[in-house]
PLY file of the C-alpha trace (Angstrom):
ply
format ascii 1.0
element vertex 713
property float x
property float y
property float z
element edge 712
property int vertex1
property int vertex2
end_header
-34.16 -14.59 -4.54
-35.49 -11.46 -6.26
-35.74 -11.98 -10.05
-34.46 -8.42 -10.65
-31.00 -9.40 -9.43
-29.99 -11.55 -12.39
-30.56 -10.66 -16.05
-31.61 -14.19 -17.02
-33.19 -16.41 -14.38
-30.61 -18.83 -12.94
-30.66 -22.42 -14.20
-31.25 -23.72 -10.68
-32.56 -22.56 -7.33
-29.86 -20.55 -5.55
-29.68 -21.99 -2.05
-27.21 -21.71 0.80
-26.63 -18.50 2.70
-23.14 -17.86 1.23
-24.32 -17.86 -2.40
-27.42 -15.80 -1.56
-25.24 -13.31 0.34
-22.80 -13.04 -2.60
-25.66 -12.38 -5.03
-27.10 -9.67 -2.81
-23.73 -7.90 -2.46
-22.35 -8.13 -6.02
-22.63 -4.75 -7.74
-22.66 -5.50 -11.47
-25.27 -7.44 -13.42
-22.52 -9.47 -15.18
-21.01 -10.51 -11.87
-24.39 -11.63 -10.45
-25.04 -13.58 -13.66
-21.65 -15.32 -13.41
-22.11 -16.16 -9.71
-25.47 -17.79 -10.48
-24.00 -19.79 -13.39
-21.01 -21.00 -11.36
-23.24 -21.98 -8.44
-25.63 -23.95 -10.69
-22.83 -25.74 -12.57
-21.32 -26.72 -9.22
-24.71 -27.93 -7.96
-25.02 -30.13 -11.07
-21.55 -31.55 -10.39
-20.24 -30.16 -13.69
-17.66 -27.75 -12.25
-15.19 -29.64 -10.06
-13.13 -32.74 -10.88
-14.11 -35.64 -8.59
-11.07 -37.87 -9.11
-7.65 -36.88 -10.43
-4.71 -39.02 -11.60
-1.50 -38.94 -9.57
1.69 -39.53 -11.61
4.25 -39.35 -8.80
5.88 -42.75 -8.15
6.55 -41.88 -4.49
4.38 -42.09 -1.41
4.26 -38.70 0.35
6.78 -35.91 -0.26
10.32 -36.07 -1.54
12.59 -33.38 -0.16
15.92 -35.12 0.38
18.73 -32.92 -0.81
22.15 -31.64 0.16
21.69 -28.27 1.87
25.12 -26.64 1.66
25.20 -23.51 -0.46
27.53 -23.51 -3.44
30.19 -20.80 -3.38
32.34 -21.63 -6.43
31.14 -20.11 -9.70
29.72 -22.78 -12.04
31.07 -23.82 -15.42
27.63 -23.36 -17.05
25.75 -20.74 -14.99
21.94 -20.82 -15.00
19.98 -17.92 -16.44
16.93 -16.70 -14.56
13.60 -15.30 -15.70
12.46 -12.90 -12.99
8.74 -12.18 -13.03
8.20 -8.95 -11.13
4.62 -8.55 -9.95
4.18 -4.94 -8.88
1.48 -2.50 -7.82
1.18 0.77 -5.91
3.25 3.92 -6.44
6.66 3.21 -4.86
8.59 3.56 -8.13
11.91 4.54 -6.50
11.82 1.54 -4.18
11.11 -0.67 -7.22
14.06 0.87 -9.09
16.35 0.01 -6.15
15.14 -3.60 -6.20
15.66 -3.76 -9.96
19.20 -2.34 -9.63
20.01 -4.92 -6.97
18.86 -7.97 -8.99
19.77 -6.84 -12.51
22.32 -8.74 -14.57
22.74 -8.79 -18.34
22.55 -12.61 -18.43
19.07 -12.81 -16.84
15.59 -11.83 -18.09
12.99 -9.58 -16.46
9.28 -9.74 -17.21
7.24 -7.12 -15.34
3.50 -7.22 -14.66
2.05 -3.97 -13.31
-1.41 -4.15 -11.76
-4.16 -2.73 -13.97
-4.99 -0.15 -11.29
-1.40 1.18 -11.01
-1.08 3.41 -14.08
1.55 5.74 -12.63
3.86 2.80 -11.85
3.16 1.32 -15.29
4.37 4.53 -16.94
7.56 4.51 -14.83
8.21 0.81 -15.53
7.81 1.30 -19.29
10.51 3.99 -19.20
12.76 1.60 -17.24
12.17 -1.36 -19.60
13.02 0.70 -22.69
16.61 1.07 -21.40
17.47 -2.65 -21.30
17.10 -5.32 -24.03
16.47 -8.11 -21.48
13.53 -6.37 -19.78
9.93 -6.47 -21.00
6.59 -5.34 -19.62
3.55 -7.60 -20.09
1.48 -6.19 -22.98
-1.62 -7.16 -20.96
-2.50 -6.22 -17.38
-4.80 -7.66 -14.73
-6.20 -6.38 -11.43
-4.63 -9.07 -9.25
-6.51 -8.71 -5.97
-5.25 -10.26 -2.74
-6.26 -13.92 -2.61
-7.88 -13.75 -6.05
-8.00 -16.40 -8.78
-6.59 -13.75 -11.15
-3.16 -14.01 -9.48
-2.75 -17.61 -10.67
-4.08 -16.68 -14.14
-1.45 -13.91 -14.27
1.38 -16.33 -13.36
0.29 -18.96 -15.89
-0.01 -16.33 -18.61
3.43 -14.90 -17.74
4.95 -18.40 -17.89
3.37 -19.04 -21.29
4.73 -15.69 -22.54
8.23 -16.48 -21.24
8.26 -19.86 -23.00
7.14 -18.16 -26.23
9.96 -15.56 -26.25
12.34 -17.42 -28.56
15.55 -15.57 -27.74
15.15 -15.78 -23.95
16.78 -19.07 -22.96
16.17 -19.15 -19.22
16.55 -22.04 -16.76
14.62 -20.84 -13.67
11.45 -18.86 -13.00
11.54 -16.60 -9.90
8.64 -14.36 -8.87
9.24 -11.21 -6.82
7.10 -8.27 -5.71
8.15 -4.64 -5.33
8.33 -5.29 -1.56
11.14 -7.88 -1.95
14.90 -7.37 -1.77
17.85 -9.71 -2.30
19.84 -10.75 0.78
22.60 -12.54 -1.21
24.40 -11.46 -4.36
23.57 -12.52 -7.90
26.77 -14.63 -8.05
25.75 -16.58 -4.93
22.24 -17.16 -6.31
23.53 -18.32 -9.71
26.14 -20.63 -8.13
23.49 -22.21 -5.90
20.84 -22.72 -8.59
23.43 -24.04 -11.07
24.29 -26.75 -8.56
20.59 -27.64 -8.11
19.32 -26.93 -11.62
17.07 -30.02 -11.58
15.24 -28.90 -8.42
12.08 -26.87 -7.75
12.07 -24.72 -4.63
8.64 -24.27 -3.10
7.68 -23.81 0.56
5.05 -26.06 2.10
2.89 -25.10 5.09
4.43 -27.79 7.29
1.17 -28.31 9.21
-1.43 -31.01 9.53
-2.95 -31.20 6.03
-6.61 -31.33 7.06
-6.10 -28.18 9.14
-4.32 -26.47 6.23
-7.21 -27.28 3.85
-9.70 -25.85 6.35
-7.68 -22.72 7.21
-6.92 -22.05 3.56
-10.55 -22.49 2.49
-9.61 -25.13 -0.12
-12.81 -27.02 0.71
-14.89 -23.94 -0.24
-15.96 -22.76 -3.67
-14.86 -19.20 -4.55
-15.44 -17.10 -7.63
-13.80 -13.80 -8.61
-15.68 -10.96 -10.30
-16.03 -7.20 -9.69
-12.49 -7.38 -8.18
-13.84 -9.41 -5.24
-13.55 -13.08 -4.25
-17.05 -14.37 -3.44
-17.54 -17.45 -1.28
-20.32 -19.59 -2.78
-20.45 -22.71 -0.60
-18.65 -25.98 0.13
-16.89 -28.40 -2.21
-14.99 -31.68 -1.98
-11.24 -32.07 -2.50
-10.76 -34.40 -5.52
-9.80 -38.00 -4.76
-6.56 -39.61 -5.90
-4.16 -36.77 -5.11
-2.69 -35.11 -2.05
-3.35 -31.38 -1.86
-0.49 -29.23 -0.59
0.27 -25.53 -0.28
2.23 -22.82 1.48
3.98 -19.74 0.16
3.12 -18.23 -3.24
6.74 -17.14 -3.75
8.76 -19.87 -5.49
11.67 -20.81 -7.77
10.67 -23.27 -10.50
12.86 -24.83 -13.19
12.04 -24.54 -16.86
11.22 -28.23 -17.28
8.45 -28.02 -14.67
7.13 -24.70 -16.05
6.91 -26.28 -19.54
4.97 -29.18 -18.04
2.50 -26.88 -16.24
1.90 -24.74 -19.35
1.94 -27.35 -22.13
0.73 -30.61 -20.58
-2.79 -31.74 -21.36
-2.67 -34.63 -18.88
-5.43 -35.23 -16.35
-3.52 -33.76 -13.39
-2.69 -30.39 -14.99
-6.07 -29.87 -16.70
-8.02 -30.92 -13.58
-5.92 -28.72 -11.30
-6.34 -25.68 -13.56
-10.09 -26.26 -13.33
-10.06 -26.79 -9.56
-7.87 -23.77 -8.79
-9.86 -21.39 -11.01
-12.44 -21.39 -8.17
-10.00 -21.29 -5.26
-9.03 -18.66 -2.72
-5.27 -17.87 -2.73
-4.69 -20.32 -5.62
-1.03 -19.38 -6.16
-0.35 -20.61 -2.60
-1.35 -24.13 -3.52
-1.64 -24.85 -7.29
2.09 -25.28 -8.04
2.67 -27.25 -4.81
-0.15 -29.69 -5.60
0.78 -30.16 -9.27
4.48 -30.64 -8.42
3.83 -33.08 -5.58
1.50 -35.29 -7.64
3.33 -35.14 -10.98
6.23 -37.14 -12.39
8.40 -34.16 -11.30
7.65 -34.81 -7.61
11.20 -35.95 -6.81
12.52 -32.49 -7.74
10.56 -30.77 -4.96
12.57 -28.98 -2.26
10.56 -27.71 0.72
12.29 -24.33 0.85
11.53 -21.27 -1.28
14.92 -19.70 -0.45
13.30 -16.64 1.14
12.71 -15.07 4.54
9.24 -13.64 5.12
8.64 -11.35 8.08
5.61 -12.96 9.69
4.22 -11.43 12.85
0.80 -13.05 13.02
-0.27 -11.08 16.08
-0.07 -7.91 13.95
-0.50 -9.31 10.43
-3.70 -11.33 10.86
-6.29 -8.61 11.38
-8.82 -9.72 8.75
-7.58 -6.75 6.74
-8.79 -8.05 3.37
-12.47 -8.48 4.29
-13.47 -5.78 1.78
-12.00 -7.73 -1.18
-12.44 -11.36 -0.16
-15.03 -13.29 1.85
-12.33 -14.67 4.16
-9.82 -13.62 6.82
-6.26 -13.24 5.56
-2.79 -12.56 6.92
0.00 -10.40 5.58
3.69 -10.19 6.51
5.15 -7.15 8.25
7.75 -4.73 6.93
11.34 -5.27 8.06
12.96 -2.72 10.38
16.66 -2.17 11.26
16.33 -4.44 14.33
15.72 -7.36 11.92
19.03 -6.99 10.08
20.73 -9.88 11.91
18.15 -12.26 10.41
19.64 -11.76 6.94
23.18 -12.54 8.08
22.74 -15.64 10.20
20.40 -17.97 8.36
21.33 -21.62 8.50
19.18 -22.50 5.49
20.09 -21.05 2.09
18.03 -17.88 1.57
18.42 -15.32 -1.20
15.46 -12.94 -0.89
13.41 -11.40 1.90
10.08 -9.60 2.18
8.53 -7.18 3.00
10.38 -3.91 2.63
8.56 -0.62 2.33
10.59 2.58 2.08
7.70 4.80 3.22
7.68 2.80 6.47
11.42 2.19 6.87
14.14 2.86 4.31
17.06 2.51 6.74
16.85 -1.31 6.60
17.05 -1.19 2.77
20.12 1.07 3.04
21.76 -1.35 5.51
21.07 -4.35 3.30
22.23 -2.53 0.18
25.53 -1.57 1.85
25.96 -5.15 3.17
25.56 -6.62 -0.33
27.27 -4.03 -2.50
29.37 -1.84 -0.18
28.71 1.73 0.89
27.96 4.48 -1.62
30.90 6.86 -1.97
31.16 9.61 0.62
29.12 12.69 -0.17
26.51 10.79 -2.23
23.34 12.89 -1.92
19.88 11.76 -0.77
20.91 8.47 0.87
18.47 9.09 3.72
15.81 10.82 1.60
12.81 9.08 0.11
10.16 10.40 -2.26
6.94 8.64 -3.21
4.48 9.96 -5.76
0.84 10.20 -4.64
-0.51 12.10 -7.66
0.65 12.57 -11.23
-1.12 14.71 -13.85
-1.84 11.84 -16.31
-3.78 10.10 -13.48
-6.39 12.86 -13.83
-7.94 14.77 -10.91
-10.76 12.19 -10.82
-8.24 9.88 -9.09
-8.13 12.28 -6.12
-10.69 12.76 -3.37
-12.23 16.23 -3.02
-10.35 16.54 0.30
-6.97 15.82 -1.34
-7.70 18.23 -4.19
-8.66 20.94 -1.68
-5.45 20.49 0.33
-3.13 20.29 -2.69
-4.52 23.56 -4.09
-4.14 25.22 -0.69
-0.55 23.93 -0.43
0.19 25.45 -3.88
-1.19 28.83 -2.79
0.96 28.67 0.37
4.01 28.24 -1.87
3.03 31.28 -3.96
2.53 33.34 -0.78
6.01 32.30 0.36
7.50 33.33 -3.00
5.82 36.74 -2.70
7.09 37.21 0.87
10.64 36.26 -0.16
11.15 39.50 -2.10
10.86 42.13 0.58
11.17 45.78 -0.31
9.66 47.37 -3.36
5.84 46.85 -3.37
5.82 47.61 -7.12
8.22 44.74 -7.87
6.00 41.89 -9.09
8.78 39.51 -10.17
7.90 37.06 -7.36
4.13 37.58 -7.38
1.98 34.89 -8.94
-1.55 33.95 -9.85
-2.28 30.19 -9.51
-3.21 28.33 -12.72
-4.94 24.96 -13.13
-4.78 21.83 -11.00
-1.54 20.56 -9.39
0.87 18.77 -11.75
2.20 16.20 -9.27
2.37 15.52 -5.54
5.03 13.57 -3.63
5.44 12.43 -0.05
8.87 13.43 1.26
10.75 11.57 4.01
14.12 12.26 5.60
15.74 9.59 7.83
12.39 7.75 7.91
10.54 10.79 9.23
7.68 12.26 7.21
8.68 15.80 6.21
5.56 16.85 4.34
4.16 17.13 0.83
5.85 18.38 -2.33
3.35 19.88 -4.78
4.37 20.76 -8.32
2.06 23.41 -9.79
1.70 26.11 -12.46
1.29 29.85 -11.86
1.40 33.01 -13.94
4.14 35.48 -13.03
2.52 38.91 -12.60
5.63 40.79 -13.81
6.08 38.86 -17.08
2.58 37.33 -17.57
4.42 34.08 -18.34
3.43 30.66 -17.04
5.97 29.16 -14.63
6.11 25.80 -12.89
7.30 25.47 -9.32
7.45 22.89 -6.56
6.29 23.79 -3.06
7.33 21.92 0.08
4.76 22.14 2.87
5.75 20.73 6.24
3.41 19.78 9.09
3.63 21.90 12.24
3.96 20.13 15.56
0.45 19.65 16.91
0.96 17.34 19.90
2.12 18.45 23.31
2.37 16.78 26.68
0.58 18.97 29.21
1.05 17.00 32.42
2.52 19.19 35.18
6.15 18.41 36.12
4.99 16.94 39.45
2.81 14.36 37.67
3.72 10.69 38.05
1.96 9.92 34.76
4.64 9.20 32.16
3.41 6.39 29.92
2.03 8.43 27.02
4.64 9.01 24.29
2.62 10.32 21.39
-0.94 10.67 20.10
-2.35 11.41 16.67
-5.69 11.64 14.86
-5.90 10.36 11.30
-7.55 8.07 8.77
-6.41 4.85 7.03
-5.02 3.31 10.22
-2.79 0.34 9.34
-3.07 -2.06 12.28
-0.25 -4.22 10.88
2.40 -1.48 10.66
0.70 0.59 13.39
0.67 3.84 11.48
-1.69 6.09 9.54
-1.40 5.64 5.78
-2.95 9.09 5.27
0.34 10.92 5.88
-0.08 14.25 7.63
-3.80 13.53 8.19
-5.49 15.25 5.23
-9.09 15.03 6.45
-12.44 16.47 5.43
-16.00 16.58 6.84
-16.96 13.07 5.66
-13.87 11.22 6.92
-13.85 8.39 9.46
-11.35 9.71 12.00
-9.36 7.45 14.32
-7.52 8.41 17.52
-4.20 6.66 18.16
-1.99 6.72 21.25
1.52 5.30 21.68
2.56 4.12 25.16
5.68 3.07 27.00
5.43 0.06 29.30
4.30 0.74 32.87
1.53 0.14 35.39
-2.09 -0.39 34.26
-3.81 2.94 33.82
-7.12 4.37 32.60
-7.20 7.61 30.61
-10.06 9.74 29.33
-10.02 11.04 25.76
-12.09 14.13 24.89
-12.74 15.33 21.31
-13.66 19.03 20.95
-14.96 20.54 17.71
-14.00 24.03 16.40
-17.01 25.67 18.14
-16.07 24.02 21.47
-18.81 21.39 21.25
-17.58 18.26 23.03
-18.11 15.69 20.28
-17.03 12.56 22.16
-15.46 11.38 25.36
-14.41 7.84 26.26
-12.11 5.97 28.63
-9.31 3.64 27.54
-7.77 1.04 29.83
-4.06 0.80 29.02
-2.68 -2.50 30.24
0.93 -2.95 31.34
2.34 -4.09 28.02
0.16 -2.04 25.62
2.21 -0.18 23.02
-0.55 1.27 20.85
-4.25 1.93 21.34
-6.61 3.20 18.68
-10.32 3.94 18.59
-12.75 5.26 16.00
-15.51 7.19 17.83
-18.76 6.79 15.82
-19.32 10.51 15.22
-22.29 11.77 13.23
-21.19 13.43 10.01
-20.44 15.87 8.51
-17.72 16.84 10.99
-17.59 20.60 11.42
-14.69 22.09 9.44
-11.95 23.83 11.40
-9.23 23.00 13.91
-10.35 20.34 16.38
-8.59 19.51 19.62
-8.29 16.25 21.51
-7.34 16.16 25.17
-6.08 13.16 27.08
-6.80 13.23 30.81
-5.74 11.05 33.72
-8.01 11.37 36.78
-9.39 14.41 34.92
-5.96 16.10 34.98
-4.56 17.07 31.57
-1.85 14.76 30.22
-1.66 15.79 26.56
-3.39 17.83 23.91
-3.29 17.64 20.13
-4.93 19.43 17.24
-6.13 18.21 13.87
-7.79 19.88 10.93
-11.05 18.99 9.27
-10.67 21.02 6.07
-13.68 22.60 4.40
-14.06 21.33 0.83
-13.26 23.66 -2.06
-14.40 20.95 -4.48
-17.37 18.64 -4.76
-17.01 15.80 -7.29
-13.87 17.61 -8.55
-15.79 20.79 -9.48
-15.63 24.06 -7.49
-18.18 23.58 -4.71
-21.56 25.38 -4.92
-23.28 27.04 -2.00
-26.01 24.42 -1.65
-23.23 21.85 -1.09
-21.16 24.01 1.27
-24.26 24.40 3.46
-24.64 20.61 3.41
-20.98 19.73 4.14
-19.73 22.65 6.26
-22.49 23.10 8.86
-21.60 20.25 11.19
-23.97 17.38 12.05
-27.73 17.76 12.48
-28.57 19.69 15.68
-24.81 20.02 16.28
-24.98 16.58 17.84
-22.10 14.18 17.12
-23.51 11.36 19.26
-26.86 10.41 20.74
-25.78 11.60 24.17
-24.70 15.18 24.80
-21.49 15.96 26.68
-22.54 19.57 27.23
-22.30 19.23 31.01
-18.54 18.59 30.71
-17.79 22.04 29.23
-17.57 23.80 32.62
-15.70 20.85 34.20
-13.04 20.99 31.46
-13.09 24.78 31.36
-14.12 24.85 27.69
-16.20 28.01 27.15
-19.22 27.86 24.86
-19.79 31.07 22.96
-22.63 32.06 20.68
-20.06 34.07 18.72
-18.23 30.87 17.67
-21.46 29.33 16.44
-22.50 32.45 14.48
-19.06 32.69 12.84
-19.16 28.97 11.96
-22.58 29.49 10.33
-21.23 32.36 8.23
-18.18 30.32 7.20
-20.40 27.41 6.14
-21.97 29.60 3.43
-18.66 30.73 1.89
-17.77 29.87 -1.72
-15.16 30.99 -4.29
-12.21 33.17 -3.17
-13.69 33.73 0.34
-13.88 29.97 0.86
-10.29 29.55 -0.39
-9.17 32.29 2.00
-10.84 30.50 4.92
-9.29 27.16 3.88
-5.81 28.71 3.59
-6.05 30.33 7.03
-7.01 26.95 8.57
-4.40 24.93 6.65
-1.82 27.54 7.71
-2.49 26.69 11.37
-1.22 23.14 10.90
1.10 23.40 7.88
3.79 25.81 6.72
5.42 26.40 3.35
9.00 25.35 4.11
10.35 26.28 0.67
9.49 26.75 -3.00
11.68 26.18 -6.07
11.50 26.70 -9.84
10.99 23.67 -12.09
11.89 25.65 -15.23
12.77 29.27 -16.09
11.61 31.89 -13.57
11.52 35.68 -13.34
11.77 35.53 -9.53
15.45 36.23 -8.72
15.41 34.60 -5.27
13.84 31.32 -6.38
16.36 28.49 -6.77
16.17 25.79 -9.43
14.54 22.63 -8.01
17.39 20.20 -8.87
19.66 22.31 -6.61
17.33 21.89 -3.60
18.02 18.59 -1.81
14.35 18.35 -0.68
12.90 18.60 -4.19
11.58 15.52 -6.01
13.67 16.77 -8.96
16.96 16.70 -7.03
19.48 13.87 -7.67
18.68 10.50 -6.05
21.60 8.24 -7.09
20.48 5.22 -5.00
17.35 4.89 -7.17
18.75 6.11 -10.49
19.47 3.52 -13.17
22.41 3.49 -15.55
24.08 1.36 -18.21
25.37 -2.07 -17.12
29.07 -2.29 -16.24
31.51 -4.82 -17.70
30.49 -7.34 -15.00
26.85 -7.17 -16.21
25.51 -5.38 -13.13
24.22 -1.86 -12.50
24.65 -1.85 -8.70
0 1
1 2
2 3
3 4
4 5
5 6
6 7
7 8
8 9
9 10
10 11
11 12
12 13
13 14
14 15
15 16
16 17
17 18
18 19
19 20
20 21
21 22
22 23
23 24
24 25
25 26
26 27
27 28
28 29
29 30
30 31
31 32
32 33
33 34
34 35
35 36
36 37
37 38
38 39
39 40
40 41
41 42
42 43
43 44
44 45
45 46
46 47
47 48
48 49
49 50
50 51
51 52
52 53
53 54
54 55
55 56
56 57
57 58
58 59
59 60
60 61
61 62
62 63
63 64
64 65
65 66
66 67
67 68
68 69
69 70
70 71
71 72
72 73
73 74
74 75
75 76
76 77
77 78
78 79
79 80
80 81
81 82
82 83
83 84
84 85
85 86
86 87
87 88
88 89
89 90
90 91
91 92
92 93
93 94
94 95
95 96
96 97
97 98
98 99
99 100
100 101
101 102
102 103
103 104
104 105
105 106
106 107
107 108
108 109
109 110
110 111
111 112
112 113
113 114
114 115
115 116
116 117
117 118
118 119
119 120
120 121
121 122
122 123
123 124
124 125
125 126
126 127
127 128
128 129
129 130
130 131
131 132
132 133
133 134
134 135
135 136
136 137
137 138
138 139
139 140
140 141
141 142
142 143
143 144
144 145
145 146
146 147
147 148
148 149
149 150
150 151
151 152
152 153
153 154
154 155
155 156
156 157
157 158
158 159
159 160
160 161
161 162
162 163
163 164
164 165
165 166
166 167
167 168
168 169
169 170
170 171
171 172
172 173
173 174
174 175
175 176
176 177
177 178
178 179
179 180
180 181
181 182
182 183
183 184
184 185
185 186
186 187
187 188
188 189
189 190
190 191
191 192
192 193
193 194
194 195
195 196
196 197
197 198
198 199
199 200
200 201
201 202
202 203
203 204
204 205
205 206
206 207
207 208
208 209
209 210
210 211
211 212
212 213
213 214
214 215
215 216
216 217
217 218
218 219
219 220
220 221
221 222
222 223
223 224
224 225
225 226
226 227
227 228
228 229
229 230
230 231
231 232
232 233
233 234
234 235
235 236
236 237
237 238
238 239
239 240
240 241
241 242
242 243
243 244
244 245
245 246
246 247
247 248
248 249
249 250
250 251
251 252
252 253
253 254
254 255
255 256
256 257
257 258
258 259
259 260
260 261
261 262
262 263
263 264
264 265
265 266
266 267
267 268
268 269
269 270
270 271
271 272
272 273
273 274
274 275
275 276
276 277
277 278
278 279
279 280
280 281
281 282
282 283
283 284
284 285
285 286
286 287
287 288
288 289
289 290
290 291
291 292
292 293
293 294
294 295
295 296
296 297
297 298
298 299
299 300
300 301
301 302
302 303
303 304
304 305
305 306
306 307
307 308
308 309
309 310
310 311
311 312
312 313
313 314
314 315
315 316
316 317
317 318
318 319
319 320
320 321
321 322
322 323
323 324
324 325
325 326
326 327
327 328
328 329
329 330
330 331
331 332
332 333
333 334
334 335
335 336
336 337
337 338
338 339
339 340
340 341
341 342
342 343
343 344
344 345
345 346
346 347
347 348
348 349
349 350
350 351
351 352
352 353
353 354
354 355
355 356
356 357
357 358
358 359
359 360
360 361
361 362
362 363
363 364
364 365
365 366
366 367
367 368
368 369
369 370
370 371
371 372
372 373
373 374
374 375
375 376
376 377
377 378
378 379
379 380
380 381
381 382
382 383
383 384
384 385
385 386
386 387
387 388
388 389
389 390
390 391
391 392
392 393
393 394
394 395
395 396
396 397
397 398
398 399
399 400
400 401
401 402
402 403
403 404
404 405
405 406
406 407
407 408
408 409
409 410
410 411
411 412
412 413
413 414
414 415
415 416
416 417
417 418
418 419
419 420
420 421
421 422
422 423
423 424
424 425
425 426
426 427
427 428
428 429
429 430
430 431
431 432
432 433
433 434
434 435
435 436
436 437
437 438
438 439
439 440
440 441
441 442
442 443
443 444
444 445
445 446
446 447
447 448
448 449
449 450
450 451
451 452
452 453
453 454
454 455
455 456
456 457
457 458
458 459
459 460
460 461
461 462
462 463
463 464
464 465
465 466
466 467
467 468
468 469
469 470
470 471
471 472
472 473
473 474
474 475
475 476
476 477
477 478
478 479
479 480
480 481
481 482
482 483
483 484
484 485
485 486
486 487
487 488
488 489
489 490
490 491
491 492
492 493
493 494
494 495
495 496
496 497
497 498
498 499
499 500
500 501
501 502
502 503
503 504
504 505
505 506
506 507
507 508
508 509
509 510
510 511
511 512
512 513
513 514
514 515
515 516
516 517
517 518
518 519
519 520
520 521
521 522
522 523
523 524
524 525
525 526
526 527
527 528
528 529
529 530
530 531
531 532
532 533
533 534
534 535
535 536
536 537
537 538
538 539
539 540
540 541
541 542
542 543
543 544
544 545
545 546
546 547
547 548
548 549
549 550
550 551
551 552
552 553
553 554
554 555
555 556
556 557
557 558
558 559
559 560
560 561
561 562
562 563
563 564
564 565
565 566
566 567
567 568
568 569
569 570
570 571
571 572
572 573
573 574
574 575
575 576
576 577
577 578
578 579
579 580
580 581
581 582
582 583
583 584
584 585
585 586
586 587
587 588
588 589
589 590
590 591
591 592
592 593
593 594
594 595
595 596
596 597
597 598
598 599
599 600
600 601
601 602
602 603
603 604
604 605
605 606
606 607
607 608
608 609
609 610
610 611
611 612
612 613
613 614
614 615
615 616
616 617
617 618
618 619
619 620
620 621
621 622
622 623
623 624
624 625
625 626
626 627
627 628
628 629
629 630
630 631
631 632
632 633
633 634
634 635
635 636
636 637
637 638
638 639
639 640
640 641
641 642
642 643
643 644
644 645
645 646
646 647
647 648
648 649
649 650
650 651
651 652
652 653
653 654
654 655
655 656
656 657
657 658
658 659
659 660
660 661
661 662
662 663
663 664
664 665
665 666
666 667
667 668
668 669
669 670
670 671
671 672
672 673
673 674
674 675
675 676
676 677
677 678
678 679
679 680
680 681
681 682
682 683
683 684
684 685
685 686
686 687
687 688
688 689
689 690
690 691
691 692
692 693
693 694
694 695
695 696
696 697
697 698
698 699
699 700
700 701
701 702
702 703
703 704
704 705
705 706
706 707
707 708
708 709
709 710
710 711
711 712
């Protein structure tokens, strides 16, 4: 090991390839120091408990209980402390969940991930409206599988026990991707009947296999928001280790025991699980099963989770944890029957994600609470914020910043064009000012409709600053080109993008905002049919064939995706991708690699435009050249294209912006623009009156005062 890696030399020799690998990959000095210390303490045998006391009088598990669900309302109803563990930006989806579970007799304690500042601001506004809602005064970056998730739960439990005027009986954890599938009355009636029980789901598999698959026999340590694997360890003797789902319902008596007990089991388990992958999936199970509370354990967490392991287990967390993990899928309308016909008592389900499918949330909401009254606006609309001014432009990539500015200018051009007639009338002419104020994704009936950019501009007639919101919609850029006589009919759709989500089979970069340094992926969607091989050809803006490859589509394939390893930077401009079958055209699509107007959030300088906008070295995207295919595919190569591209690569300032806007305009259009505040432009409507605007009414997500029955939905 190189001595430069750790500030102080480690107390022992770091051996074992996992620990050496972790040390070589950890970025910060503190993290490397901590890894070395943990490894050495473990090597000395000073880290892990060897033997732990079991206090449960039973052999094995106790889960005998009466499974009928209680319908009659109890004499002394239980009160619930909901701990809502949220991250991301889906504030409207979170508000719908909150509306659905809110009751004046319960308590709500909300932890917002340290990296989700926008959501934290929204949640603080929400909490201020209700006396029984609080936000944790501390925040953690709870990474997937990390030890910090357990720390966060234990700290939340300690806080809840310390709030004197919150007399709760049950602890329930939920994420922003959960939704109730039974009413509050049904939940309260059920838990009141079983108030002595703890509901926690066990894996139900062979225990040795569970320990191995879960990595419980490995030592992990979290720092630099990563879980590092440091080697093997032994499971302590004397207890049986259990685990399963990290979503549970625990009664107050057990929570008090976990937080306040200083006995050997609790203190040893807190030590053991501080160095454990996915600790919240096992800590509470193991403590409950080995404690004097073991007879209160019910092997059911009263939830439905949408597991589809074929899609959900794609090792998608490799970048944050040295392990392969799985994640549940989002529910779709076809899953609705699962909420109605469950034999076991279930009260919550996950995952729901409105940017993937909101219709299922609408169905469930109507099933639980009845339909919204006729004429309620925005029932099929969904807005999700992707940028908010307090986040600061540093939170955006240069590509995003470039696009958002171009979208704003498209809105101003639309405003100017809206007032035809007198060329001297400047009441709808504007000069853009400053960075965008906010950006939202906009969906209608689960279809992406484009971006909504709120921005400032100076009105040229009044010289006053105005704020407007521009809606830019993507133009259709995919077309099937197979002749009518063709027998080839399997291809349904194709798209190029980044941030491919293999679990939900969609691009998370909505609308494909891509720049020269992006890792582009080609995706095709197929209907079932005979085995077939297609050829995919990528063509850059100067008609250089960048890549070509064959894909074998088997009978049952629904989606195929491939990331061709292209040399960067990709040449800015409109690219095309052709799909061929036996070298006959089947489909063609276009995508934009936008030139960058910004580099590190500052207006780009010429030395950088020449670096980023000139295409790859020697115009070669791959080691092999596909030049010989140009005549075969009838793609002309012209020196004129190349010369023009060279000139464009040197552009800066207003000329660069003009070039960007002309390219963006090929794939996007300004669908509308509205006024956020006062405006001198007579044809511009106020945003709240435009049903597409993020400022228009959205009753399904709006919160109000509780009714007489204690609910707000």
